N, C-alpha and C positions, 0 to 999 in steps of 0.2 A: 599473125604474130604482131604486126605493126599496130593493129587496132586494139589488141589485148594490152600492149604496153601503154598506149595512149589512154585506154579506159582505166588502167591501174593508176596512171599519173593523175588523171582527173579525180579519181576516188581519193587519192592521197591529198590533193589540193582541197577538196571538200572537207575531208577529215581534219586537215591542218587548220583550215579556216574556222571550223567549229571549235577547235581547241584553243587557238590563239585569241587574244583579246580582240574584240571587234572594234574597228575604227572606221567610221564612215568617211570615205574619201570622195571628194567632189571633183569632177573633171574641171580643168581650167588651164589657163595660160599664165605665163609670167609677165613681168612689166614690159617686156619687149615683144609681146604677142607670140611667144614661143611656148611649146609644151614639152613635157618629159614623157616619153613613151617606154613601156616595157616591151621589148622586141622578143617575140616567142618563136620566130622562125621566118626566113625569107626565101623566096624562090623567084625565078624569072617568069613563072606562069601564074596568071591571076586565078585560073581554075584550081591549080595545085594549092595555092594559098587559101582559097575558099574551102577546100577539102580539109586542110590543116585546122582552120577555124572551126569547122563543123566537128572534127574529131576532139577538139578541146572543149566543146560544149556550146558553141555558137556565140552570137554577138553580145549577149547580155551577161555572160560569165565574166568575172573579173573583180577588180577592186573598187568599182564605183563608176569609172569612166566607161567601162564596157570594152570588149574586144572588137576589133574590126580589121579589115584588110586595107593597108595603106599602099598607095602607089608612091614609091619613093621619089619619082620624078616630080611630084607635086610639093615636096617639102625641102626647104633649104636645110643643109646639114646631113642629108642622106645621099647615098650614091644612087644616081639615076638608073632606071631599068629594072627595078625589083618590086615585088609585091611582098609586103611583110605583114604577118599576123602580129598585131600589137594591142596592148591595153593602154589606153590613154586618150587624150593628153591629160597630164597632171600638172599643176602649177609649180611644183618643185621637185627636185631630184629626191628629196627625202620622202615626199608623198609616194612617188613612184616606187622607191626602194622599200617602202613598208608593205607593199603588196606581196603576198607569199607565192608568187609564180615560180620562183627558183626551185621550190620543192617539187613542183609538177613538171617543170621544163628546165632541167639542169643547165642548158645552154642559154637561158634567158639573160638578157642584159638591158641596161637602161641607156637611152639615147635621147638627146634633145633635138627637136626639129621645129622649124618655123613655117 
């Protein structure tokens, strides 16, 4: 059931991306060397986060920056001890917010980290 729901969510994301106007987003950081990330899910297990990333389509799916597993202990602005599946970094909150992840992952949110 879990894989079926994730597959449906990814299919919805792909369909939505094909319908929505395309906007090429480049990865980047802001003037303070911080970036904006779309957080797609967090866990205390690196292996679990890698599994979530694979279920979502792997490291190159996303809005231009690509998805990855972040160790939150490596970023200021994040709570230590978690591994988060994230798309980013993007140079601005608006760039991160323009990526259509919320349609595929309803609990997705945007967070700034340095």
